C-alpha positions in Angstrom: 0.4 -30.5 3.0 1.4 -32.8 5.8 0.4 -32.1 9.4 3.6 -30.3 10.4 3.7 -27.9 7.5 1.0 -25.4 8.5 1.9 -21.8 8.4 -1.0 -20.8 10.7 -2.4 -22.6 13.7 -6.0 -21.7 14.7 -6.8 -22.8 18.3 -9.4 -22.2 20.9 -13.2 -22.8 20.9 -14.9 -25.2 18.6 -18.4 -26.8 18.8 -21.1 -28.6 16.9 -24.1 -26.5 15.9 -27.4 -28.2 15.6 -30.0 -25.9 13.9 -33.5 -27.3 13.5 -35.8 -25.8 10.8 -38.7 -24.0 12.5 -41.7 -23.3 10.4 -43.3 -19.9 9.9 -46.5 -20.9 11.7 -44.4 -21.4 14.9 -42.9 -18.0 14.8 -43.3 -17.1 18.4 -40.9 -18.5 21.0 -43.9 -19.0 23.3 -45.4 -21.4 20.8 -42.3 -23.6 21.0 -41.4 -23.9 24.7 -44.6 -25.2 26.1 -44.2 -28.0 28.7 -45.5 -31.3 27.4 -46.1 -30.0 23.9 -44.8 -31.9 20.8 -43.7 -29.3 18.2 -43.4 -30.4 14.5 -40.1 -29.1 13.1 -38.1 -29.7 9.9 -34.7 -31.0 9.1 -31.7 -29.9 11.1 -28.6 -28.3 9.7 -25.5 -29.6 11.4 -22.3 -27.6 11.1 -19.2 -26.8 13.0 -19.0 -23.5 14.9 -16.6 -21.4 16.9 -13.4 -19.5 16.1 -11.4 -22.6 15.3 -13.8 -23.7 12.6 -14.9 -20.3 11.2 -11.6 -18.5 11.1 -9.6 -21.7 10.3 -11.7 -22.8 7.4 -11.9 -19.2 6.0 -8.0 -19.0 6.1 -7.9 -22.4 4.4 -10.2 -21.3 1.6 -8.2 -18.1 1.1 -5.1 -20.3 0.5 -3.3 -20.4 3.8 -1.9 -23.6 5.1 -3.8 -24.2 8.3 -3.8 -26.5 11.3 -6.8 -26.5 13.6 -6.2 -27.2 17.3 -9.6 -27.3 19.1 -10.4 -29.7 21.9 -13.3 -32.2 21.6 -14.5 -35.3 23.4 -14.3 -38.9 22.2 -18.0 -39.0 21.4 -20.5 -38.9 18.5 -20.5 -35.1 18.5 -16.7 -35.1 18.3 -16.8 -37.6 15.5 -19.2 -35.3 13.6 -17.0 -32.3 14.1 -14.0 -34.2 12.7 -16.0 -35.5 9.7 -17.3 -32.0 8.9 -13.8 -30.6 9.0 -12.3 -33.3 6.9 -14.8 -32.4 4.1 -12.7 -29.2 3.7 -9.3 -31.0 3.9 -8.1 -34.2 5.7 -5.1 -32.4 7.0 -7.0 -29.7 8.8 -7.7 -32.0 11.7 -4.1 -33.2 12.3 -3.8 -31.0 15.4 -7.2 -31.6 16.9 -7.2 -32.7 20.5 -9.5 -35.6 21.4 -10.0 -36.1 25.1 -11.5 -39.5 26.0 -12.9 -38.3 29.4 -14.8 -35.2 28.2 -17.8 -34.4 26.1 -17.7 -32.3 22.9 -19.1 -28.8 22.9 -22.4 -28.2 21.1 -25.1 -25.6 20.6 -28.7 -26.1 19.8 -29.7 -23.0 17.8 -33.4 -22.1 18.1 -34.1 -19.7 15.3 -37.8 -19.1 14.7 -38.7 -16.9 11.7 -38.4 -13.2 12.4 -37.1 -13.6 15.9 -33.5 -13.3 17.3 -31.8 -16.7 17.7 -31.5 -18.4 21.1 -28.5 -20.5 21.7 -28.5 -23.5 24.1 -24.7 -24.0 24.5 -22.6 -26.5 26.3 -18.9 -25.5 26.4 -17.7 -29.1 26.9 -14.1 -29.9 26.4 -13.3 -26.2 25.6 -13.4 -25.6 29.4 -10.3 -27.7 30.0 -8.1 -26.4 27.2 -4.8 -25.4 28.7 -1.2 -24.5 27.9 -0.2 -28.1 28.3 -2.4 -29.0 25.3 0.3 -27.3 23.1 3.8 -28.7 22.6 6.8 -26.8 21.2 7.0 -29.4 18.4 3.5 -28.5 17.2 4.6 -24.8 16.9 7.9 -25.3 15.1 6.9 -24.8 11.5 4.1 -22.3 11.9 4.4 -18.5 11.6 1.2 -17.3 13.2 -0.9 -18.6 16.1 -4.5 -17.4 16.4 -6.5 -18.1 19.5 -10.3 -17.5 19.7 -13.1 -17.2 22.2 -11.3 -17.5 25.6 -14.5 -16.1 27.4 -16.1 -19.5 26.4 -13.2 -21.5 27.8 -13.1 -21.8 31.6 -9.4 -22.4 32.1 -8.7 -19.3 30.0 -10.5 -16.8 32.2 -10.4 -18.2 35.7 -7.6 -17.0 38.1 -7.5 -13.7 36.2 -6.4 -15.3 33.0 -3.2 -17.0 34.3 -3.6 -20.0 32.0 -4.3 -17.8 29.0 -1.2 -15.8 29.7 0.9 -19.0 30.1 -0.4 -20.4 26.8 0.3 -17.2 24.8 3.7 -16.8 26.4 4.6 -20.3 25.3 3.7 -19.5 21.8 5.5 -16.1 21.8 8.6 -17.8 23.2 8.5 -20.2 20.2 8.8 -17.2 17.8 5.3 -17.1 16.4 3.1 -14.0 15.9 0.1 -14.2 18.2 -3.4 -13.0 17.5 -6.3 -13.1 19.9 -10.1 -12.9 19.3 -12.9 -12.7 21.9 -16.5 -13.6 22.4 -19.1 -11.9 24.5 -20.0 -14.0 27.5 -23.4 -14.3 29.2 -23.3 -11.5 31.8 -24.7 -13.8 34.4 -22.0 -16.5 33.9 -18.7 -16.7 35.6 -17.0 -15.5 32.5 -19.4 -12.5 32.4 -18.4 -11.6 35.9 -14.6 -12.1 35.4 -12.2 -9.2 35.8 -11.3 -8.8 32.1 -9.1 -5.8 32.7 -6.9 -7.9 34.9 -7.0 -10.7 32.3 -6.0 -8.3 29.5 -3.2 -6.9 31.6 -1.7 -10.4 32.0 -2.3 -11.6 28.4 -1.8 -8.7 26.0 2.0 -8.4 26.5 2.1 -11.7 24.6 -0.5 -10.6 21.9 0.6 -9.0 18.7 -2.8 -8.6 17.0 -5.9 -8.1 19.2 -9.2 -8.4 17.3 -12.3 -8.0 19.6 -15.6 -6.6 18.5 -16.6 -3.2 19.7 -19.4 -4.6 21.9 -17.1 -7.3 23.4 -14.4 -4.9 24.4 -16.8 -2.2 25.6 -18.5 -4.8 27.9 -15.1 -6.0 29.2 -13.0 -2.8 29.4 -15.6 0.0 29.8 -18.7 -1.5 31.5 -19.8 2.0 32.4 -20.1 3.0 28.7 -21.6 -0.4 27.9 -24.4 0.0 30.4 -25.1 3.6 29.4 -25.3 2.8 25.7 -27.5 -0.3 26.4 -30.0 1.8 28.2 -30.0 4.5 25.5 -30.3 2.1 22.6 -33.8 1.5 21.5 -32.9 -1.5 19.3 -30.2 -3.0 21.6 -27.5 -2.2 18.9 -24.5 -0.5 20.4 -22.5 0.0 17.2 -24.0 3.5 16.5 -22.3 4.7 19.7 -18.8 3.7 18.3 -17.5 7.3 17.7 -14.0 7.9 16.5 -13.1 9.4 19.8 -14.3 6.4 21.8 -12.5 4.0 19.5 -9.3 6.0 19.9 -9.7 5.9 23.7 -10.2 2.1 23.9 -7.4 1.3 21.5 -5.0 3.5 23.4 -5.7 1.5 26.6 -5.1 -1.8 24.7 -1.9 -0.6 23.2 -0.7 0.5 26.6 -1.5 -3.0 27.9 0.9 -4.5 25.4 -0.8 -5.3 22.1 1.1 -4.1 18.9 -2.0 -3.9 16.7 -5.6 -3.4 17.8 -8.4 -4.2 15.4 -12.0 -3.5 16.5 -14.7 -5.2 14.5 -17.6 -2.8 13.9 -20.1 -5.1 12.2 -21.9 -3.4 9.3 -20.1 -0.2 10.0 -16.7 -1.6 9.1 -13.3 -2.2 10.7 -11.1 0.0 12.9 -7.3 -0.4 13.3 -4.7 1.3 15.6 -1.1 0.3 15.6 1.7 1.0 18.0 4.0 4.1 17.5 6.9 2.0 18.5 8.7 0.4 15.5 10.7 -2.0 17.8 7.4 -3.5 19.1 6.3 -4.3 15.5 9.7 -5.8 14.9 9.2 -8.2 17.8 5.9 -9.5 16.5 7.6 -12.8 15.5 7.5 -14.6 12.1 4.7 -12.4 10.7 6.2 -9.0 11.6 5.4 -6.5 8.9 7.8 -6.6 5.9 10.7 -4.1 6.3 9.6 -2.2 3.2 6.1 -1.7 4.8 7.2 -1.1 8.4 6.6 2.7 8.2 3.1 2.0 6.7 2.2 -0.3 9.7 3.6 2.0 12.4 1.6 4.6 14.3 -1.6 4.2 12.2 -5.2 4.9 12.9 -7.7 3.9 10.2 -11.3 2.8 9.6 -12.7 1.2 6.5 -16.4 0.7 5.8 -17.7 -2.5 4.4 -18.0 -3.4 0.7 -21.5 -3.3 -0.8 -23.1 -6.8 -1.1 -26.5 -8.4 -0.9 -26.6 -9.8 2.7 -27.9 -13.3 3.0 -26.6 -14.2 6.4 -24.1 -12.9 9.0 -23.1 -16.2 10.7 -19.3 -16.1 11.2 -18.8 -12.6 9.6 -16.5 -11.4 12.4 -14.4 -14.6 12.3 -14.0 -14.4 8.5 -13.1 -10.7 8.7 -10.4 -11.7 11.1 -9.2 -14.4 8.7 -8.9 -11.7 6.0 -6.8 -9.5 8.2 -4.5 -12.3 9.2 -4.1 -13.5 5.6 -3.1 -10.1 4.5 -0.6 -9.8 7.4 0.9 -13.3 6.5 1.2 -12.3 2.8 3.2 -9.2 3.7 0.7 -6.7 2.5 0.5 -3.0 3.5 -1.8 -2.2 6.4 -4.2 -0.4 3.9 -4.4 -3.5 1.7 -4.8 -5.8 4.7 -7.8 -3.7 5.8 -9.4 -4.0 2.3 -8.7 -7.8 2.4 -10.3 -8.1 5.8 -13.6 -6.4 4.9 -13.5 -8.1 1.5 -13.6 -11.5 3.2 -16.3 -10.4 5.6 -18.4 -9.2 2.6 -18.0 -12.6 0.8 -19.1 -14.3 4.0 -22.4 -12.5 4.3 -23.3 -13.3 0.7 -24.0 -16.9 1.9 -26.1 -18.1 4.8 -23.4 -20.2 6.4 -20.0 -19.2 7.9 -17.5 -20.1 5.2 -18.9 -21.3 1.8 -18.7 -17.8 0.3 -15.0 -17.3 0.9 -13.0 -17.5 -2.3 -9.3 -18.0 -2.9 -7.2 -14.9 -2.1 -6.4 -14.2 -5.7 -10.1 -14.1 -6.6 -10.8 -11.8 -3.7 -8.0 -9.4 -4.6 -9.2 -9.4 -8.2 -12.7 -8.4 -7.1 -11.3 -5.6 -4.8 -8.9 -4.2 -7.5 -11.7 -4.1 -10.1 -13.4 -1.2 -8.2 -15.7 -3.0 -5.7 -17.7 -0.2 -4.1 -17.8 0.4 -0.3 -20.7 1.5 1.8 -21.2 5.0 3.1 -19.5 5.6 6.4 -22.2 6.2 9.1 -20.1 6.6 12.2 -19.4 9.9 13.9 -15.8 10.5 12.8 -15.2 14.1 14.0 -11.7 15.3 13.0 -11.2 12.3 10.6 -10.6 12.5 6.9 -11.1 10.3 3.9 -8.0 9.4 1.9 -7.4 8.4 -1.7 -7.3 4.7 -0.8 -11.0 4.9 0.4 -10.0 4.7 4.1 -10.8 7.1 7.0 -7.8 8.5 8.6 -7.9 9.2 12.4 -6.3 12.1 14.4 -3.6 9.8 15.8 -2.5 8.5 12.4 1.2 9.1 11.9 1.2 11.6 14.8 4.5 13.0 15.9 4.1 12.1 19.6 7.0 10.1 20.9 6.5 6.4 20.7 6.0 4.5 24.0 8.0 1.4 24.8 5.5 -1.6 25.0 8.2 -4.3 25.5 
């Protein structure tokens, strides 16, 4: 594959993750961060992180032709990012943007045994990513454009998302299907204080597939619910509050803002999808619009799938890989049902390994595993008025409803 033959471009946030080994005897964070103290640690794992790396490499491993378009500095961390990406394929980096005047983004991941990880993160060159970093020539051969983590990219969220909307409009005007993923910002940061409802209002008319996590979208769209659940949760986990009624309410708002397909990641609880009731909106999704023979299947749907049963080794990049599975199914012209199975199948393969992408197989291997009777986990969410169908999916009250479709164009 040459650089201009990619079918999918994955753009947005990319960084270098530096993960020191911290020994059991230093399990407490207070034992590490003592002024003037030298702490004996082990070897560091160095890997790429962020949506560009995780979703892009997962799509590559599934068999899609991928071009990565992250922005890095002309420095040693940038060189390390490029070298790590080339280990997967030399052509993956053809679209990477190297800025001589900026530094590459990096994270130092402090992960003591039995304690939640702490991230020391520098956003670096991600902050200046802009619509001008994309040219129409780079978009010509691709069918799908996936953009990830705008909350970690300053130009994308400042001025109520004007630059993000400009970027996505440029892609849509080139005929591509556009998908968008989020990240949850630090509540005390500028991104955490941004008006995300205003940003979504500007950006979502140019987004065909919107794929945030439940916690991200709750924080950004319904901060009242977010704060209420945070106070009620003993563990800090908000996913148990993701009732069917709340998922319907959130997805309805996002469809009204302009998205054609809303996918909400539910972590260990599975994956939710709601699609527009307007067939014409699906037909304007660009080069990855649902196949004509599956158009009815993709229209006016509300479904949840639970996760496949696996032995969980690590969850790094699980959401990014689940997204890769959904996009791969869409690009391959699958039904919505099979696309959902593919998405959680890729997510399950991801968590069978400690890192983000090494567990992802070729798509044919994945589909063989799914079709052989791979068992799913029991659904634990409150899905009042939902039903379980013969395809092992939960069907929501808005699924194929007879209400008149709204015009989202």
